[in-house]
C-alpha positions as protocol buffer text, in pm:
chain_id: "A"
residue {
  index: 1
  type: MET
  ca { x: -2089 y: 531 z: -2621 }
}
residue {
  index: 2
  type: ALA
  ca { x: -2145 y: 543 z: -2243 }
}
residue {
  index: 3
  type: ALA
  ca { x: -2200 y: 155 z: -2252 }
}
residue {
  index: 4
  type: LEU
  ca { x: -1901 y: 110 z: -2392 }
}
residue {
  index: 5
  type: GLU
  ca { x: -1710 y: 335 z: -2140 }
}
residue {
  index: 6
  type: ILE
  ca { x: -1850 y: 105 z: -1883 }
}
residue {
  index: 7
  type: LEU
  ca { x: -1741 y: -206 z: -1997 }
}
residue {
  index: 8
  type: GLU
  ca { x: -1389 y: -91 z: -2037 }
}
residue {
  index: 9
  type: LEU
  ca { x: -1373 y: 30 z: -1680 }
}
residue {
  index: 10
  type: LEU
  ca { x: -1562 y: -300 z: -1589 }
}
residue {
  index: 11
  type: GLY
  ca { x: -1293 y: -461 z: -1741 }
}
residue {
  index: 12
  type: GLY
  ca { x: -1043 y: -281 z: -1574 }
}
residue {
  index: 13
  type: LEU
  ca { x: -1172 y: -359 z: -1251 }
}
residue {
  index: 14
  type: ALA
  ca { x: -1173 y: -751 z: -1317 }
}
residue {
  index: 15
  type: GLU
  ca { x: -756 y: -694 z: -1442 }
}
residue {
  index: 16
  type: CYS
  ca { x: -729 y: -527 z: -1096 }
}
residue {
  index: 17
  type: TRP
  ca { x: -932 y: -822 z: -916 }
}
residue {
  index: 18
  type: CYS
  ca { x: -684 y: -1082 z: -1068 }
}
residue {
  index: 19
  type: TRP
  ca { x: -390 y: -904 z: -992 }
}
residue {
  index: 20
  type: PHE
  ca { x: -539 y: -890 z: -608 }
}
residue {
  index: 21
  type: ALA
  ca { x: -618 y: -1281 z: -619 }
}
residue {
  index: 22
  type: LEU
  ca { x: -320 y: -1362 z: -735 }
}
residue {
  index: 23
  type: THR
  ca { x: -96 y: -1159 z: -480 }
}
residue {
  index: 24
  type: GLY
  ca { x: -350 y: -1286 z: -210 }
}
residue {
  index: 25
  type: SER
  ca { x: -300 y: -1608 z: -318 }
}
residue {
  index: 26
  type: CYS
  ca { x: 75 y: -1619 z: -330 }
}
residue {
  index: 27
  type: LEU
  ca { x: 104 y: -1463 z: 54 }
}
residue {
  index: 28
  type: VAL
  ca { x: -139 y: -1736 z: 179 }
}
residue {
  index: 29
  type: TRP
  ca { x: 88 y: -1996 z: -3 }
}
residue {
  index: 30
  type: LEU
  ca { x: 400 y: -1852 z: 158 }
}
residue {
  index: 31
  type: VAL
  ca { x: 271 y: -1827 z: 484 }
}
residue {
  index: 32
  type: THR
  ca { x: 129 y: -2171 z: 460 }
}
residue {
  index: 33
  type: LEU
  ca { x: 449 y: -2325 z: 319 }
}
residue {
  index: 34
  type: GLY
  ca { x: 321 y: -2396 z: 29 }
}
residue {
  index: 35
  type: SER
  ca { x: 30 y: -2607 z: 136 }
}
residue {
  index: 36
  type: VAL
  ca { x: -247 y: -2400 z: 27 }
}
residue {
  index: 37
  type: TRP
  ca { x: -340 y: -2165 z: -312 }
}
residue {
  index: 38
  type: LEU
  ca { x: -664 y: -2006 z: -175 }
}
residue {
  index: 39
  type: GLU
  ca { x: -712 y: -1888 z: -588 }
}
residue {
  index: 40
  type: ASP
  ca { x: -835 y: -2237 z: -687 }
}
residue {
  index: 41
  type: ASP
  ca { x: -1080 y: -2307 z: -358 }
}
residue {
  index: 42
  type: SER
  ca { x: -1235 y: -1927 z: -344 }
}
residue {
  index: 43
  type: PRO
  ca { x: -1079 y: -1662 z: -541 }
}
residue {
  index: 44
  type: HIS
  ca { x: -1288 y: -1364 z: -367 }
}
residue {
  index: 45
  type: TRP
  ca { x: -1098 y: -1460 z: -62 }
}
residue {
  index: 46
  type: ALA
  ca { x: -777 y: -1481 z: -248 }
}
residue {
  index: 47
  type: ALA
  ca { x: -838 y: -1103 z: -377 }
}
residue {
  index: 48
  type: LEU
  ca { x: -967 y: -1007 z: -52 }
}
residue {
  index: 49
  type: VAL
  ca { x: -654 y: -1114 z: 134 }
}
residue {
  index: 50
  type: GLY
  ca { x: -484 y: -921 z: -151 }
}
residue {
  index: 51
  type: LEU
  ca { x: -672 y: -589 z: -170 }
}
residue {
  index: 52
  type: MET
  ca { x: -540 y: -618 z: 219 }
}
residue {
  index: 53
  type: LEU
  ca { x: -190 y: -715 z: 113 }
}
residue {
  index: 54
  type: HIS
  ca { x: -183 y: -417 z: -112 }
}
residue {
  index: 55
  type: ALA
  ca { x: -331 y: -169 z: 149 }
}
residue {
  index: 56
  type: ALA
  ca { x: -111 y: -245 z: 415 }
}
residue {
  index: 57
  type: VAL
  ca { x: 223 y: -209 z: 195 }
}
residue {
  index: 58
  type: ILE
  ca { x: 74 y: 141 z: 77 }
}
residue {
  index: 59
  type: SER
  ca { x: 31 y: 226 z: 421 }
}
residue {
  index: 60
  type: VAL
  ca { x: 349 y: 126 z: 565 }
}
residue {
  index: 61
  type: VAL
  ca { x: 555 y: 310 z: 264 }
}
residue {
  index: 62
  type: VAL
  ca { x: 326 y: 621 z: 324 }
}
residue {
  index: 63
  type: TYR
  ca { x: 400 y: 612 z: 673 }
}
residue {
  index: 64
  type: PHE
  ca { x: 825 y: 593 z: 645 }
}
residue {
  index: 65
  type: TRP
  ca { x: 786 y: 817 z: 363 }
}
residue {
  index: 66
  type: GLY
  ca { x: 605 y: 1098 z: 521 }
}
residue {
  index: 67
  type: THR
  ca { x: 820 y: 1061 z: 830 }
}
residue {
  index: 68
  type: GLY
  ca { x: 1131 y: 999 z: 680 }
}
residue {
  index: 69
  type: GLY
  ca { x: 1285 y: 1350 z: 634 }
}
residue {
  index: 70
  type: GLU
  ca { x: 1121 y: 1517 z: 940 }
}
residue {
  index: 71
  type: LYS
  ca { x: 1308 y: 1332 z: 1197 }
}
residue {
  index: 72
  type: GLY
  ca { x: 1535 y: 1571 z: 1396 }
}
residue {
  index: 73
  type: LYS
  ca { x: 1361 y: 1891 z: 1324 }
}
residue {
  index: 74
  type: VAL
  ca { x: 1180 y: 2073 z: 1565 }
}
residue {
  index: 75
  type: GLY
  ca { x: 922 y: 2370 z: 1442 }
}
residue {
  index: 76
  type: GLY
  ca { x: 966 y: 2290 z: 1083 }
}
residue {
  index: 77
  type: GLY
  ca { x: 1329 y: 2313 z: 1099 }
}
residue {
  index: 78
  type: GLN
  ca { x: 1343 y: 2658 z: 1271 }
}
residue {
  index: 79
  type: ALA
  ca { x: 1509 y: 2540 z: 1592 }
}
residue {
  index: 80
  type: LYS
  ca { x: 1859 y: 2545 z: 1551 }
}
residue {
  index: 81
  type: PRO
  ca { x: 1889 y: 2865 z: 1363 }
}
residue {
  index: 82
  type: VAL
  ca { x: 1676 y: 3048 z: 1642 }
}
residue {
  index: 83
  type: ALA
  ca { x: 1947 y: 2903 z: 1908 }
}
residue {
  index: 84
  type: GLN
  ca { x: 2254 y: 3020 z: 1681 }
}
residue {
  index: 85
  type: ALA
  ca { x: 2083 y: 3368 z: 1720 }
}
residue {
  index: 86
  type: LYS
  ca { x: 2013 y: 3396 z: 2071 }
}
residue {
  index: 87
  type: ALA
  ca { x: 2369 y: 3273 z: 2147 }
}
residue {
  index: 88
  type: ALA
  ca { x: 2529 y: 3527 z: 1902 }
}
residue {
  index: 89
  type: GLN
  ca { x: 2350 y: 3799 z: 2115 }
}
């Protein structure tokens, strides 16, 4: 039973590796203006490029998503009510 689960896990990893190779090849193809299709010559390099591409996209999304709603807030959004309360006194 455990061997079957390990094979399913490896099959899932192989599918992910193929997706990384495809996206890496597409990126290299776009950057080189269509002169290099990296998956044919060296699929492992293509997968590595695709993995780095996905990591970069996820990092950018997390960075902008995490800082998107916090612009203009000082002290967790407590600055304006405190200033208004002091002005009212």
